[in-house]
C-alpha positions as YAML, in Angstrom:
chain: A
units: angstrom
residues:
- id: 1
  name: MET
  ca: [-0.27, 1.70, -16.37]
- id: 2
  name: MET
  ca: [-2.89, 3.53, -14.33]
- id: 3
  name: LYS
  ca: [-2.80, 7.31, -14.69]
- id: 4
  name: TYR
  ca: [-3.32, 9.16, -11.44]
- id: 5
  name: ASN
  ca: [-5.04, 12.50, -11.45]
- id: 6
  name: GLN
  ca: [-6.87, 14.51, -8.82]
- id: 7
  name: SER
  ca: [-10.26, 13.05, -9.71]
- id: 8
  name: MET
  ca: [-9.08, 9.44, -9.60]
- id: 9
  name: VAL
  ca: [-7.32, 9.84, -6.28]
- id: 10
  name: SER
  ca: [-10.37, 11.54, -4.83]
- id: 11
  name: ASN
  ca: [-12.53, 8.63, -6.02]
- id: 12
  name: LEU
  ca: [-10.33, 6.24, -4.05]
- id: 13
  name: ILE
  ca: [-11.70, 7.78, -0.84]
- id: 14
  name: TRP
  ca: [-14.12, 4.91, -0.51]
- id: 15
  name: LYS
  ca: [-16.52, 4.84, 2.41]
- id: 16
  name: SER
  ca: [-16.40, 1.42, 3.99]
- id: 17
  name: LYS
  ca: [-19.58, -0.60, 4.13]
- id: 18
  name: PHE
  ca: [-18.06, -3.21, 6.44]
- id: 19
  name: GLY
  ca: [-19.11, -1.42, 9.60]
- id: 20
  name: ASN
  ca: [-22.80, -2.37, 9.49]
- id: 21
  name: TRP
  ca: [-24.30, -5.46, 11.10]
- id: 22
  name: ARG
  ca: [-24.94, -7.22, 7.79]
- id: 23
  name: SER
  ca: [-21.27, -7.21, 6.90]
- id: 24
  name: TRP
  ca: [-20.35, -8.51, 10.36]
- id: 25
  name: LEU
  ca: [-22.75, -11.43, 9.91]
- id: 26
  name: LEU
  ca: [-21.20, -12.08, 6.50]
- id: 27
  name: PHE
  ca: [-17.71, -11.96, 7.99]
- id: 28
  name: ILE
  ca: [-18.61, -14.42, 10.79]
- id: 29
  name: TYR
  ca: [-20.14, -16.78, 8.23]
- id: 30
  name: LEU
  ca: [-17.08, -16.65, 6.01]
- id: 31
  name: VAL
  ca: [-14.71, -17.22, 8.92]
- id: 32
  name: ILE
  ca: [-16.65, -20.36, 9.80]
- id: 33
  name: GLN
  ca: [-16.71, -21.58, 6.21]
- id: 34
  name: THR
  ca: [-13.19, -20.54, 5.14]
- id: 35
  name: PRO
  ca: [-10.95, -22.08, 3.86]
- id: 36
  name: SER
  ca: [-13.64, -24.41, 2.48]
- id: 37
  name: LEU
  ca: [-16.80, -22.79, 1.16]
- id: 38
  name: PHE
  ca: [-19.49, -25.00, -0.26]
- id: 39
  name: ALA
  ca: [-22.10, -23.84, -2.75]
- id: 40
  name: ASN
  ca: [-24.29, -26.21, -4.70]
- id: 41
  name: ASN
  ca: [-22.08, -28.93, -6.21]
- id: 42
  name: TYR
  ca: [-18.85, -26.92, -6.11]
- id: 43
  name: SER
  ca: [-16.40, -26.67, -3.26]
- id: 44
  name: TYR
  ca: [-14.21, -23.63, -2.70]
- id: 45
  name: LYS
  ca: [-10.87, -23.16, -1.02]
- id: 46
  name: SER
  ca: [-9.49, -19.69, -0.41]
- id: 47
  name: PHE
  ca: [-6.07, -18.46, 0.66]
- id: 48
  name: PHE
  ca: [-5.80, -14.86, 1.82]
- id: 49
  name: GLY
  ca: [-2.10, -14.57, 2.64]
- id: 50
  name: SER
  ca: [-1.36, -11.16, 4.13]
- id: 51
  name: CYS
  ca: [-4.70, -9.70, 2.99]
- id: 52
  name: PRO
  ca: [-7.11, -8.26, 5.56]
- id: 53
  name: ALA
  ca: [-9.60, -11.07, 6.19]
- id: 54
  name: ARG
  ca: [-12.83, -9.09, 6.14]
- id: 55
  name: PRO
  ca: [-12.62, -7.52, 2.66]
- id: 56
  name: ALA
  ca: [-10.78, -10.59, 1.29]
- id: 57
  name: SER
  ca: [-13.63, -12.81, 2.46]
- id: 58
  name: GLU
  ca: [-16.15, -10.64, 0.67]
- id: 59
  name: PHE
  ca: [-14.02, -10.66, -2.49]
- id: 60
  name: ALA
  ca: [-13.78, -14.47, -2.36]
- id: 61
  name: LEU
  ca: [-17.54, -14.72, -1.95]
- id: 62
  name: LEU
  ca: [-18.01, -12.39, -4.93]
- id: 63
  name: ILE
  ca: [-15.84, -14.72, -7.04]
- id: 64
  name: ALA
  ca: [-17.76, -17.79, -5.85]
- id: 65
  name: LYS
  ca: [-21.15, -16.26, -6.66]
- id: 66
  name: ARG
  ca: [-20.04, -15.16, -10.12]
- id: 67
  name: PHE
  ca: [-18.69, -18.60, -10.97]
- id: 68
  name: GLU
  ca: [-21.89, -20.22, -9.72]
- id: 69
  name: GLU
  ca: [-23.91, -17.99, -12.03]
- id: 70
  name: LYS
  ca: [-21.83, -18.29, -15.21]
- id: 71
  name: LYS
  ca: [-19.91, -21.57, -14.79]
- id: 72
  name: SER
  ca: [-17.02, -20.02, -16.73]
- id: 73
  name: LEU
  ca: [-13.51, -19.04, -15.67]
- id: 74
  name: GLY
  ca: [-13.24, -16.94, -18.81]
- id: 75
  name: ASP
  ca: [-16.28, -14.91, -17.83]
- id: 76
  name: LEU
  ca: [-14.96, -14.61, -14.29]
- id: 77
  name: LYS
  ca: [-11.63, -13.25, -15.52]
- id: 78
  name: LYS
  ca: [-13.32, -10.60, -17.67]
- id: 79
  name: TYR
  ca: [-15.69, -9.70, -14.85]
- id: 80
  name: LEU
  ca: [-12.84, -9.13, -12.41]
- id: 81
  name: GLU
  ca: [-10.69, -7.24, -14.92]
- id: 82
  name: ASN
  ca: [-13.53, -4.85, -15.78]
- id: 83
  name: GLY
  ca: [-14.23, -3.94, -12.16]
- id: 84
  name: HIS
  ca: [-12.36, -1.91, -9.57]
- id: 85
  name: HIS
  ca: [-12.02, -4.81, -7.19]
- id: 86
  name: SER
  ca: [-8.34, -4.21, -6.49]
- id: 87
  name: GLU
  ca: [-9.04, -0.73, -5.12]
- id: 88
  name: ARG
  ca: [-12.14, -1.80, -3.23]
- id: 89
  name: TYR
  ca: [-10.87, -5.02, -1.68]
- id: 90
  name: PHE
  ca: [-7.16, -4.07, -1.53]
- id: 91
  name: VAL
  ca: [-6.14, -7.05, -3.68]
- id: 92
  name: SER
  ca: [-3.02, -6.58, -5.83]
- id: 93
  name: ASN
  ca: [-3.13, -10.01, -7.46]
- id: 94
  name: TYR
  ca: [-5.49, -12.97, -7.54]
- id: 95
  name: LYS
  ca: [-5.51, -16.45, -9.04]
- id: 96
  name: VAL
  ca: [-8.55, -18.67, -9.58]
- id: 97
  name: ASP
  ca: [-8.13, -22.35, -10.52]
- id: 98
  name: PHE
  ca: [-10.79, -24.96, -11.27]
- id: 99
  name: ASP
  ca: [-10.31, -28.69, -10.71]
- id: 100
  name: PRO
  ca: [-13.07, -30.44, -12.74]
- id: 101
  name: LEU
  ca: [-12.31, -33.83, -11.19]
- id: 102
  name: TYR
  ca: [-13.18, -32.68, -7.69]
- id: 103
  name: GLU
  ca: [-15.36, -29.77, -8.87]
- id: 104
  name: ARG
  ca: [-13.32, -27.45, -6.72]
- id: 105
  name: ILE
  ca: [-12.45, -23.80, -7.14]
- id: 106
  name: THR
  ca: [-9.24, -22.54, -5.48]
- id: 107
  name: ILE
  ca: [-8.95, -18.81, -4.85]
- id: 108
  name: LYS
  ca: [-5.59, -17.28, -3.96]
- id: 109
  name: LEU
  ca: [-5.42, -13.60, -3.09]
- id: 110
  name: GLU
  ca: [-2.39, -11.37, -2.65]
- id: 111
  name: CYS
  ca: [-2.35, -7.91, -1.12]
- id: 112
  name: PRO
  ca: [0.39, -5.27, -1.04]
- id: 113
  name: GLY
  ca: [2.01, -4.00, 2.11]
- id: 114
  name: PRO
  ca: [1.03, -0.49, 3.21]
- id: 115
  name: ILE
  ca: [4.06, 1.82, 3.22]
- id: 116
  name: TYR
  ca: [2.76, 5.16, 4.45]
- id: 117
  name: ARG
  ca: [-0.22, 7.40, 4.91]
- id: 118
  name: VAL
  ca: [-0.55, 10.23, 2.43]
- id: 119
  name: THR
  ca: [-1.53, 13.72, 3.49]
- id: 120
  name: PHE
  ca: [-1.62, 16.92, 1.48]
- id: 121
  name: TYR
  ca: [-0.95, 20.31, 2.97]
- id: 122
  name: SER
  ca: [-1.90, 23.67, 1.58]
- id: 123
  name: THR
  ca: [0.26, 26.77, 1.72]
- id: 124
  name: LYS
  ca: [-2.91, 28.86, 1.64]
- id: 125
  name: GLY
  ca: [-4.70, 27.51, 4.69]
- id: 126
  name: THR
  ca: [-6.68, 24.38, 5.41]
- id: 127
  name: ARG
  ca: [-5.89, 20.98, 3.94]
- id: 128
  name: PRO
  ca: [-8.50, 19.43, 1.65]
- id: 129
  name: LYS
  ca: [-10.09, 16.70, 3.76]
- id: 130
  name: SER
  ca: [-10.65, 14.45, 0.74]
- id: 131
  name: TYR
  ca: [-6.90, 13.84, 0.57]
- id: 132
  name: ASP
  ca: [-6.29, 12.87, 4.18]
- id: 133
  name: ASP
  ca: [-7.24, 9.21, 3.93]
- id: 134
  name: LEU
  ca: [-4.95, 7.57, 1.38]
- id: 135
  name: ILE
  ca: [-2.47, 4.74, 1.83]
- id: 136
  name: LEU
  ca: [0.42, 4.32, -0.60]
- id: 137
  name: ALA
  ca: [1.23, 0.60, -0.76]
- id: 138
  name: SER
  ca: [4.17, -1.50, -1.93]
- id: 139
  name: ASP
  ca: [2.57, -2.10, -5.34]
- id: 140
  name: GLY
  ca: [2.75, 1.65, -6.01]
- id: 141
  name: ASN
  ca: [-1.02, 2.13, -5.83]
- id: 142
  name: PHE
  ca: [-3.19, 4.19, -3.50]
- id: 143
  name: TYR
  ca: [-5.85, 2.74, -1.24]
- id: 144
  name: ASN
  ca: [-8.28, 4.10, 1.31]
- id: 145
  name: LYS
  ca: [-6.89, 4.36, 4.85]
- id: 146
  name: ILE
  ca: [-9.31, 1.67, 6.02]
- id: 147
  name: PHE
  ca: [-6.88, -0.80, 4.40]
- id: 148
  name: ALA
  ca: [-4.39, -0.09, 7.19]
- id: 149
  name: ASP
  ca: [-7.17, -0.01, 9.78]
- id: 150
  name: PHE
  ca: [-8.28, -3.54, 8.87]
- id: 151
  name: LEU
  ca: [-4.71, -4.84, 9.07]
- id: 152
  name: THR
  ca: [-4.23, -3.18, 12.46]
- id: 153
  name: GLU
  ca: [-7.44, -4.68, 13.83]
- id: 154
  name: GLU
  ca: [-6.33, -8.15, 12.73]
- id: 155
  name: GLY
  ca: [-2.83, -7.79, 14.16]
- id: 156
  name: LYS
  ca: [-1.18, -7.87, 10.72]
- id: 157
  name: LEU
  ca: [0.06, -4.29, 11.03]
- id: 158
  name: THR
  ca: [1.71, -3.63, 14.36]
- id: 159
  name: LYS
  ca: [3.52, -0.35, 13.79]
- id: 160
  name: LYS
  ca: [2.50, 3.19, 12.99]
- id: 161
  name: LEU
  ca: [2.87, 3.97, 9.31]
- id: 162
  name: PRO
  ca: [5.19, 6.80, 8.27]
- id: 163
  name: ILE
  ca: [3.70, 9.93, 6.74]
- id: 164
  name: LEU
  ca: [4.06, 11.14, 3.17]
- id: 165
  name: ALA
  ca: [3.37, 14.89, 3.19]
- id: 166
  name: MET
  ca: [3.29, 17.13, 0.16]
- id: 167
  name: PRO
  ca: [1.80, 20.47, -0.85]
- id: 168
  name: GLU
  ca: [-1.37, 20.45, -2.88]
- id: 169
  name: SER
  ca: [0.29, 22.78, -5.40]
- id: 170
  name: ARG
  ca: [2.81, 20.05, -6.29]
- id: 171
  name: TYR
  ca: [0.16, 17.45, -7.00]
- id: 172
  name: GLY
  ca: [0.59, 15.85, -10.43]
- id: 173
  name: ARG
  ca: [1.16, 12.67, -12.36]
- id: 174
  name: GLU
  ca: [4.92, 13.15, -12.83]
- id: 175
  name: LEU
  ca: [5.52, 13.54, -9.11]
- id: 176
  name: TRP
  ca: [3.30, 10.58, -8.27]
- id: 177
  name: SER
  ca: [5.22, 8.41, -10.74]
- id: 178
  name: GLY
  ca: [8.50, 9.32, -9.06]
- id: 179
  name: LEU
  ca: [7.14, 8.69, -5.58]
- id: 180
  name: LYS
  ca: [5.70, 5.34, -6.65]
- id: 181
  name: ARG
  ca: [9.05, 4.19, -8.00]
- id: 182
  name: ILE
  ca: [11.04, 5.08, -4.90]
- id: 183
  name: SER
  ca: [8.30, 3.66, -2.69]
- id: 184
  name: THR
  ca: [8.79, 0.21, -4.13]
- id: 185
  name: SER
  ca: [12.56, 0.62, -3.64]
- id: 186
  name: ILE
  ca: [12.08, 1.69, -0.02]
- id: 187
  name: TYR
  ca: [9.97, -1.39, 0.61]
- id: 188
  name: GLY
  ca: [12.41, -3.71, -1.19]
- id: 189
  name: LEU
  ca: [15.40, -2.38, 0.75]
- id: 190
  name: GLU
  ca: [13.46, -2.61, 4.02]
- id: 191
  name: LEU
  ca: [14.04, 1.10, 4.63]
- id: 192
  name: GLU
  ca: [10.42, 1.35, 5.66]
- id: 193
  name: LYS
  ca: [11.56, 0.07, 9.07]
- id: 194
  name: ASN
  ca: [13.49, 3.32, 9.56]
- id: 195
  name: LEU
  ca: [11.31, 5.79, 7.68]
- id: 196
  name: THR
  ca: [9.10, 8.04, 9.81]
- id: 197
  name: GLU
  ca: [8.26, 10.80, 7.34]
- id: 198
  name: MET
  ca: [8.75, 11.69, 3.69]
- id: 199
  name: ILE
  ca: [8.21, 15.35, 2.81]
- id: 200
  name: VAL
  ca: [7.84, 16.89, -0.62]
- id: 201
  name: ASN
  ca: [8.74, 20.53, -0.07]
- id: 202
  name: LYS
  ca: [7.18, 23.52, -1.79]
- id: 203
  name: ASP
  ca: [10.14, 23.83, -4.16]
- id: 204
  name: GLY
  ca: [9.85, 20.19, -5.27]
- id: 205
  name: THR
  ca: [12.77, 18.88, -3.22]
- id: 206
  name: LEU
  ca: [12.42, 15.72, -1.17]
- id: 207
  name: THR
  ca: [13.31, 15.24, 2.48]
- id: 208
  name: LEU
  ca: [13.25, 11.95, 4.40]
- id: 209
  name: ILE
  ca: [13.19, 11.65, 8.17]
- id: 210
  name: LEU
  ca: [14.56, 8.35, 9.43]
- id: 211
  name: SER
  ca: [14.81, 6.86, 12.88]
- id: 212
  name: ILE
  ca: [17.88, 4.66, 13.27]
- id: 213
  name: ASN
  ca: [18.33, 3.10, 16.69]
- id: 214
  name: SER
  ca: [15.95, 5.79, 18.01]
- id: 215
  name: HIS
  ca: [18.14, 8.57, 16.55]
- id: 216
  name: PRO
  ca: [16.48, 10.99, 14.05]
- id: 217
  name: VAL
  ca: [18.25, 11.36, 10.73]
- id: 218
  name: SER
  ca: [17.37, 14.06, 8.16]
- id: 219
  name: VAL
  ca: [18.09, 13.05, 4.56]
- id: 220
  name: PHE
  ca: [17.98, 15.71, 1.82]
- id: 221
  name: PHE
  ca: [17.39, 14.26, -1.64]
- id: 222
  name: GLY
  ca: [17.02, 17.35, -3.80]
- id: 223
  name: LYS
  ca: [14.77, 17.37, -6.87]
- id: 224
  name: ASN
  ca: [15.93, 14.48, -9.02]
- id: 225
  name: GLU
  ca: [17.60, 11.06, -9.30]
- id: 226
  name: TRP
  ca: [15.63, 9.82, -6.31]
- id: 227
  name: GLU
  ca: [15.83, 6.15, -7.29]
- id: 228
  name: ASP
  ca: [19.64, 6.11, -7.42]
- id: 229
  name: LYS
  ca: [19.82, 8.03, -4.16]
- id: 230
  name: ILE
  ca: [17.52, 5.55, -2.43]
- id: 231
  name: LEU
  ca: [19.95, 2.74, -3.31]
- id: 232
  name: LYS
  ca: [22.88, 4.76, -1.96]
- id: 233
  name: LEU
  ca: [20.92, 5.56, 1.18]
- id: 234
  name: GLY
  ca: [20.17, 1.88, 1.75]
- id: 235
  name: ARG
  ca: [23.88, 1.04, 1.61]
- id: 236
  name: LEU
  ca: [24.71, 3.99, 3.88]
- id: 237
  name: VAL
  ca: [22.16, 2.98, 6.51]
- id: 238
  name: THR
  ca: [23.50, -0.59, 6.57]
- id: 239
  name: TYR
  ca: [27.09, 0.65, 6.87]
- id: 240
  name: THR
  ca: [26.41, 3.14, 9.67]
- id: 241
  name: GLN
  ca: [24.42, 0.60, 11.65]
- id: 242
  name: ASN
  ca: [27.28, -1.89, 11.39]
- id: 243
  name: GLN
  ca: [29.69, 0.83, 12.53]
- id: 244
  name: GLN
  ca: [27.32, 1.77, 15.37]
- id: 245
  name: ARG
  ca: [27.69, 5.42, 14.45]
- id: 246
  name: ILE
  ca: [24.47, 7.10, 13.34]
- id: 247
  name: PRO
  ca: [24.54, 10.36, 11.33]
- id: 248
  name: SER
  ca: [22.22, 13.26, 12.10]
- id: 249
  name: ILE
  ca: [22.17, 14.72, 8.55]
- id: 250
  name: VAL
  ca: [22.72, 13.14, 5.15]
- id: 251
  name: ASN
  ca: [22.86, 15.56, 2.20]
- id: 252
  name: MET
  ca: [22.38, 13.83, -1.17]
- id: 253
  name: THR
  ca: [21.22, 16.81, -3.23]
- id: 254
  name: ASN
  ca: [24.34, 16.35, -5.37]
- id: 255
  name: SER
  ca: [24.10, 12.79, -6.73]
- id: 256
  name: LYS
  ca: [27.88, 12.60, -7.14]
- id: 257
  name: LYS
  ca: [28.65, 13.64, -3.59]
- id: 258
  name: VAL
  ca: [27.17, 12.46, -0.33]
- id: 259
  name: VAL
  ca: [27.74, 14.66, 2.71]
- id: 260
  name: VAL
  ca: [27.25, 13.00, 6.09]
- id: 261
  name: LYS
  ca: [27.24, 14.91, 9.37]
- id: 262
  name: PHE
  ca: [27.36, 13.33, 12.83]
- id: 263
  name: SER
  ca: [26.16, 14.82, 16.08]
- id: 264
  name: GLU
  ca: [28.85, 15.78, 18.54]
...
């Protein structure tokens, strides 16, 4: 389990090198050659799934070059595990297979779905700029905002991501762990379609702002039991949509009692 601290999150603010002309030439070459890349006596097939094509192409080429050099899947596995390729190329899972009969390498890449942009606010003044560019994805990990930019450019992300806002003073591993867990639940329950903003308040309480049928809904979660409350919220949203009656406020600070208020 990766431990998140201020230094590690700051290091994820990676400056993209894809904007220069060399990377564009590389991208054009890979588009022409993908899904079949040929190098020496080996052929390569790559499948990118929902991954952004530009960084995924570079990651696939990195794999191909390494295998050409070492001729070993074992070495390739260690090489990939020892690097930070997931953070850099936005890959959450990858699989490399070798068919010795046809001398063919098959590369399959999987990428998470971006859930929301992360921004920190300070109660003392300006926000630290180094924290303005993070994406929290469905795998519970943080990526540079360029991940969402690539997906938008390629038409794979067509909506504006909701915002996760929290005070710098509340930054810490325990809070991140809680947010990661409910983030995966939000994505699994498809609540991300309704979520516009998630706010960690100065006192540690959590507030969600939803948009249901274009109606804003404020949901107050309190300080704890967020995972259970997310499940209850998912059922509530489904029920109210079926009833065609959308609440304006949902108070779930008390886990044993849900208070729902409707606009007049």
